[in-house]
C-alpha positions in Angstrom: -17.3 61.1 -20.7 -20.7 60.1 -19.2 -20.8 58.6 -15.7 -20.9 54.8 -15.5 -24.2 53.4 -14.3 -24.3 50.6 -11.7 -25.1 47.9 -14.2 -22.1 49.0 -16.3 -19.9 48.7 -13.2 -21.3 45.2 -12.5 -20.6 44.2 -16.1 -17.1 45.5 -15.8 -16.5 43.7 -12.5 -17.8 40.4 -14.0 -15.5 40.8 -16.9 -12.5 41.4 -14.6 -13.4 38.3 -12.6 -13.7 36.2 -15.7 -10.4 37.5 -17.0 -8.7 36.7 -13.8 -10.2 33.2 -13.2 -10.3 31.9 -16.8 -6.5 31.4 -17.1 -6.4 29.5 -13.8 -9.1 27.2 -14.9 -7.4 26.6 -18.2 -4.1 26.0 -16.5 -5.7 23.5 -14.2 -7.3 21.6 -17.1 -4.0 21.7 -18.9 -2.1 20.3 -15.9 -4.6 17.4 -15.7 -4.2 16.7 -19.4 -0.5 16.7 -19.1 -0.5 13.7 -16.7 -0.5 10.0 -17.5 -1.9 7.4 -15.2 0.6 4.5 -14.5 1.2 1.6 -12.2 4.3 1.9 -9.9 5.8 -1.6 -9.1 8.2 -1.6 -6.2 11.0 -4.1 -6.7 12.0 -4.5 -3.1 15.2 -6.5 -3.4 16.9 -4.5 -6.2 15.8 -1.0 -5.2 14.0 -0.1 -8.3 10.4 0.8 -9.3 9.1 -0.2 -12.7 6.5 2.1 -14.2 3.8 0.5 -16.4 0.7 1.4 -18.3 -2.1 1.4 -15.8 -4.5 -0.7 -17.9 -4.6 -3.0 -20.9 -1.3 -4.8 -21.7 0.5 -3.1 -18.8 3.4 -2.3 -21.1 6.5 -0.9 -19.5 6.9 2.9 -19.5 10.2 3.2 -17.7 12.1 2.4 -14.5 13.3 4.5 -11.5 16.3 3.9 -9.2 14.9 4.4 -5.7 18.2 4.1 -3.9 20.4 6.8 -5.8 21.9 7.6 -2.4 22.8 4.0 -1.5 26.5 4.8 -0.9 25.8 7.5 1.5 23.2 5.5 3.4 25.5 2.5 3.6 28.3 4.7 4.9 26.0 5.9 7.7 25.0 2.3 8.6 28.5 1.0 8.6 29.6 3.9 10.9 26.9 3.1 13.5 27.0 -0.4 15.2 23.3 -0.2 16.2 22.1 0.7 12.7 24.3 -2.0 11.3 22.8 -4.6 13.6 19.3 -3.7 12.6 20.2 -3.5 8.9 21.6 -7.0 9.0 18.6 -8.2 11.1 16.2 -7.0 8.4 18.3 -8.7 5.7 18.4 -12.0 7.5 14.8 -12.1 8.8 11.9 -10.3 7.0 14.2 -9.8 4.0 14.7 -13.5 3.5 18.5 -12.9 3.0 18.0 -9.7 1.0 18.0 -6.0 1.7 14.6 -4.3 1.5 14.9 -1.1 -0.5 11.4 -0.5 -1.9 8.4 -1.3 0.2 5.7 1.2 -0.7 5.2 4.2 -3.0 2.9 6.9 -4.1 3.3 9.7 -6.7 2.6 13.4 -5.8 -0.6 14.9 -7.2 1.4 16.9 -9.8 3.1 13.7 -11.1 6.5 15.2 -10.6 7.8 13.0 -7.8 7.3 9.6 -6.3 7.5 9.0 -2.5 9.0 5.6 -1.4 9.4 3.9 1.9 12.7 2.0 2.2 12.7 -0.5 5.1 16.5 -1.3 5.2 17.3 2.5 5.2 14.5 3.3 7.8 13.3 6.2 5.8 10.9 7.7 3.3 12.3 9.7 0.3 10.8 11.8 -2.5 12.4 11.2 -5.8 12.2 13.7 -8.7 10.8 11.7 -11.6 12.5 13.9 -14.2 16.0 13.8 -12.7 16.0 10.8 -10.5 17.4 12.9 -7.6 16.1 12.9 -4.1 13.9 15.9 -3.2 13.7 15.2 0.5 14.3 12.4 3.0 12.5 11.7 6.3 14.1 9.3 8.8 11.4 7.3 10.6 11.6 6.5 14.3 13.4 3.3 15.0 15.1 1.2 12.4 12.6 0.1 9.7 10.0 1.8 7.5 7.1 -0.2 6.1 3.6 0.2 4.5 2.3 3.6 3.6 -1.1 5.1 2.7 -2.0 8.3 0.9 -4.9 10.6 1.8 -7.8 10.9 -0.7 -6.6 14.3 -1.7 -3.1 13.0 -2.3 -1.5 15.6 -0.1 -0.5 13.5 3.0 1.3 10.1 3.3 1.2 7.9 6.4 4.1 5.5 6.9 4.6 2.8 9.5 7.8 2.8 11.6 7.6 -0.8 12.5 10.3 -1.1 15.2 9.0 2.1 16.9 5.3 1.2 17.1 4.6 4.6 15.4 2.9 6.0 12.3 4.3 9.2 10.9 2.0 11.4 8.7 4.0 13.6 6.3 3.3 16.4 3.8 3.8 14.5 0.5 5.4 17.6 -1.2 7.8 18.8 1.5 8.4 15.7 3.7 7.5 17.7 6.8 5.9 15.7 9.6 2.3 16.8 10.2 1.7 14.5 13.1 2.2 10.9 14.4 0.4 8.4 16.5 1.2 5.3 18.6 0.1 1.8 17.4 0.3 -1.8 18.5 3.4 -3.9 18.0 4.9 -3.7 14.5 2.5 -1.4 12.6 1.9 -2.6 9.1 -1.0 -1.7 6.8 -2.4 1.8 6.8 -5.7 2.9 5.2 -7.3 6.3 5.0 -11.1 6.1 4.9 -12.7 7.2 1.7 -13.9 10.5 3.3 -10.4 11.3 4.5 -11.6 11.6 8.2 -9.8 8.6 9.7 -6.7 6.5 9.4 -6.8 2.8 10.2 -3.5 1.1 11.2 -3.1 -2.7 11.5 -0.3 -3.9 13.8 0.9 -7.5 13.1 3.3 -8.2 15.9 6.5 -10.3 15.6 6.2 -12.2 12.3 9.8 -13.2 12.0 10.0 -15.7 14.9 9.4 -19.4 14.9 7.0 -19.3 17.8 4.1 -19.9 15.5 2.0 -22.6 17.2 -1.4 -21.4 18.4 -0.4 -21.9 22.0 2.6 -19.6 21.4 0.5 -16.8 20.0 0.9 -14.7 23.1 4.6 -14.3 22.2 3.8 -12.3 19.0 3.0 -9.1 20.9 0.1 -6.6 21.1 -1.8 -6.7 17.8 -4.8 -4.5 17.1 -6.3 -2.0 14.8 -5.7 1.7 15.8 -8.2 4.2 14.4 -7.2 7.8 14.6 -8.7 11.2 13.5 -6.9 12.1 10.3 -6.8 15.8 11.3 -5.7 15.7 14.9 -4.0 12.2 14.8 -5.7 11.5 18.1 -6.9 7.9 18.8 -10.6 7.4 18.2 -10.9 3.6 18.7 -8.9 0.4 19.2 -10.2 -2.8 17.5 -8.9 -6.1 18.8 -9.9 -9.0 16.6 -8.9 -11.5 19.3 -12.3 -11.4 21.1 -14.2 -11.3 17.8 -12.4 -14.4 16.5 -13.0 -16.1 19.8 -16.7 -15.3 19.6 -17.1 -17.3 16.4 -15.1 -20.2 17.8 -11.7 -19.5 16.1 -9.5 -19.3 19.2 -6.6 -20.9 17.4 -6.6 -18.3 14.6 -4.1 -15.4 14.6 -5.5 -11.9 15.3 -2.7 -10.2 13.3 -4.6 -8.3 10.7 -2.7 -8.2 7.4 -3.8 -6.5 4.1 -7.4 -5.2 4.2 -9.8 -3.4 2.0 -13.1 -1.5 2.7 -16.3 -1.9 0.8 -17.1 1.2 -1.3 -19.5 2.5 1.3 -17.1 1.9 4.1 -19.5 -0.4 6.0 -17.5 -3.6 5.7 -13.8 -4.4 6.1 -12.4 -7.5 4.4 -9.1 -8.6 6.0 -6.5 -11.4 6.0 -4.7 -12.7 9.1 -1.4 -14.5 9.6 -1.3 -18.2 8.7 -4.8 -18.3 7.3 -5.8 -19.3 3.7 -8.8 -17.0 3.4 -10.2 -13.8 4.8 -12.9 -12.3 7.1 -15.7 -9.8 6.7 -16.0 -7.3 9.5 -19.1 -5.1 10.0 -17.9 -1.6 11.1 -21.2 -0.6 12.7 -21.8 -3.7 14.8 -18.1 -4.3 15.5 -18.4 -8.0 14.6 -16.9 -10.5 12.2 -19.9 -11.4 10.0 -18.5 -13.9 7.5 -15.5 -16.2 7.1 -14.2 -17.3 3.8 -11.8 -20.3 3.6 -10.0 -20.5 0.3 -8.5 -23.7 -1.2 -5.1 -25.0 0.0 -2.5 -25.9 -2.5 -1.6 -29.6 -1.8 2.0 -28.8 -2.3 2.0 -26.1 0.4 3.1 -27.2 3.9 0.8 -26.5 6.8 3.9 -26.0 8.9 3.5 -22.4 10.1 7.2 -21.9 10.4 7.6 -22.3 6.6 5.2 -19.4 5.9 7.1 -16.3 4.9 6.7 -13.7 7.6 3.7 -15.6 8.9 1.6 -14.6 5.8 -0.1 -17.6 4.1 -2.2 -15.2 2.1 -1.1 -11.6 1.7 -2.9 -9.2 -0.6 -6.6 -8.3 -1.1 -8.3 -5.7 -3.3 -11.9 -5.0 -4.5 -13.4 -4.0 -7.9 -14.6 -0.4 -8.0 -18.3 -1.4 -7.9 -17.7 -3.5 -4.8 -19.0 -6.8 -6.4 -15.7 -8.7 -6.5 -12.7 -9.3 -4.3 -9.3 -10.4 -5.5 -7.0 -12.4 -3.2 -3.3 -13.1 -3.4 -2.8 -16.7 -2.1 0.9 -16.1 -1.3 2.1 -19.4 0.0 -0.5 -21.4 -2.0 0.8 -19.9 -5.3 -2.4 -18.7 -6.8 -4.6 -15.6 -7.0 -8.4 -15.7 -7.4 -11.4 -13.4 -7.8 -14.2 -13.9 -5.2 -17.8 -12.9 -5.6 -18.5 -10.6 -2.6 -22.2 -11.6 -2.3 -21.8 -15.3 -2.4 -18.1 -15.6 -1.4 -17.7 -18.1 -4.2 -14.1 -18.1 -5.6 -13.4 -18.2 -9.3 -10.6 -20.0 -11.1 -7.4 -20.4 -9.1 -4.9 -18.5 -11.3 -1.4 -20.0 -10.8 1.0 -17.3 -9.5 4.4 -17.6 -7.9 4.3 -16.2 -4.3 1.9 -13.4 -5.1 2.5 -10.7 -2.5 0.0 -7.9 -3.2 -3.3 -7.2 -5.1 -4.5 -3.9 -6.5 -6.9 -2.6 -9.2 -6.0 -1.5 -12.7 -6.6 2.1 -13.8 -9.7 1.2 -15.8 -11.1 -0.9 -12.9 -11.5 -4.0 -15.0 -8.6 -6.1 -13.6 -7.0 -7.2 -10.4 -3.2 -6.8 -10.6 -1.1 -9.0 -8.4 2.7 -9.0 -7.9 4.3 -12.4 -8.3 7.4 -11.9 -6.1 8.6 -15.5 -6.8 8.6 -15.0 -10.6 9.5 -11.3 -10.8 6.4 -10.3 -12.7 3.0 -8.8 -12.3 -0.2 -10.4 -13.6 -3.6 -9.0 -14.4 -6.7 -11.0 -13.8 -10.1 -10.0 -15.3 -12.6 -9.3 -12.6 -15.5 -10.4 -14.9 -14.1 -13.8 -15.9 -11.5 -14.5 -13.2 -9.1 -15.4 -15.9 -5.5 -14.2 -16.4 -5.1 -11.6 -19.2 -1.4 -10.7 -19.1 1.9 -11.0 -17.2 4.7 -8.5 -17.4 8.3 -9.0 -16.2 9.6 -6.5 -13.7 12.5 -6.3 -11.2 13.7 -8.4 -8.3 10.9 -9.3 -5.8 8.0 -7.0 -6.7 5.8 -6.3 -3.8 3.6 -3.2 -3.5 1.8 -2.1 -6.7 0.2 1.4 -6.7 -1.6 3.6 -9.2 -0.1 7.0 -9.7 0.8 9.6 -12.3 3.7 10.8 -14.3 4.1 13.6 -16.9 2.4 12.6 -20.2 5.8 12.7 -22.0 7.8 11.1 -19.1 10.7 8.8 -19.8 13.1 7.2 -17.3 15.7 9.6 -15.8 19.3 8.9 -16.7 21.3 6.8 -14.3 
């Protein structure tokens, strides 16, 4: 047999590389094709999550029980007087007389599991979407879990432990803690920056007291934005909106930052605060509030701050993918509206019953709000500002998140 020349060896090596890498590439494409984009709707008071089509008519795909271990968790709580006290306090304060079983949720990148924060059980669980069984459980510090955020690569999830002034960052597949960081009082919203480099946490202070008059604001606690490095979890910056609000003459406004959303380029943050029917524009580079938008009041809504659920007059804000429109959930004013980001002019006020969250449909064409007072979600067209569809879901829908399930997924048996 003649000796192989160098060019023949190179050709053979290339063939081997192609043979080894081609199946992996095909498998990856096949995995992506095997997934279906959906909306997860957390029904906080009944402990379920409805799974809907991510766009169009938002038709129901299935439902998940997010508290399959309820009996075991209740046995734990009933056996521990301190846990029982906190459990009942959540029910009778922020829960408005109900237990809070499904605050926030994200699916894993492979679409096999959904990770859920459960306030009343003070934990985060991963639920197998095929079987409905729990893969792992992480007990947060303190006695209540709250809002979460997922990293841009989908591999990490950050969860607020609201009574411990701590945010835990977990491996979304294993539930192992990768790190944690301290926050202000009552950490709430978490946001990963688009580049994945930072985590922003907004602490909202004590929202379940009746000390709501402006002169009593000091009783609400230390409220600020904590910015941390998303690799080391070390604090990078503290942003206190108190001085920024004072600088524009709004000394009587709360500095408790509620839901917020970045512009596509990350240069602006749009955020809501307690008791306010509107939102602010914050310039990240100059560290200043640059614009204020006051939205209409519903004449039927009382201005008595003590009547506003957990201090949130408006709670929920999202942005169209191109950054041209904002969508605002006017919680206590019973409407949602699309706002032009350039002019800050609002569109039609779409009637909605206690809308509690705003997100974006899978195709980017619609804002989707959860109507917690009507147990439904409603889509509003970004282009026209008009309602397109409403779909009934479970008891007290709050967070709505885009995610994935297997293309042939159906609800697991009870």
